[in-house]
Residue, then its C-alpha position, 0 to 999 in steps of 0.5 A: m120118359r127118357t132118363d137123365t142120362e139119355l137127355l144129357e146125351q141128346c143135349v151133347k149130340q145137339l151141341v156137338g153138331l153146333t160146336g163141332n167139339e165133343s169136350t166143350a159140348r159135354k161141359a155145356a150140356q152138363r151145365l145146361r142140365s144142372i140149370t134146367k133141373s134147378i128151375d121149378e116149372d110151377e114157379v115159372t108158370a105162376e110168374a108167367g101168369v103175373l107177367k101176362a096179367m101185367s102185359d095188358p094195356c088196360r090192366l097196366t093202366i089200372l096198376k098205374l092208377l093204384k100206384e097213387g093209392e087205393l081206389c073204388v071200382c067206380e073211380i077206376t071205371t070212370a078213369l078208364d072210361r070203360p064199361q063196369s063189366s070190362t073194368s071188373h073183368h080186368l080187376s078180377i085178373l089182377k086180383n087172381t094173380g095177386l097183383i092187387k087186393e080188394r077191400k069191401v066197404g058196404k056194397w063197394s069194392h076198393y082196390r090197392l096194390s098188393e105190395g111195393a114190388i109191383i111198382d118196382i116191376m113197372n119202373l123197370a119196364k119203364i126203364l127198359t123201354g127207355r122212356 
């Protein structure tokens, strides 16, 4: 494993090759190393998992359905016009990433959004697509 100094010097070397200026490259490399150190890899992995779960059209449709309130799994299956096994698979992924919560009522499972921030993310995605 390379030391921090070795990583910094490699970064400087790469940036000098691109910019042609060692002073500018060294400042940029130090800044980049500082930023890189501040990023928590476990946090990035967890966040990527959430975004990946939201990136599937079927799962995003489920989230949009749940935006209107809690629904039973049978209602979600009917709305999606998909097999129950497929719907359950997508619900499981959303639940495992913390996007939705499940509430059991007898033999039925009811789902809801876990928090309002999910609606904010969906609204931002809508804004970014220009629709």
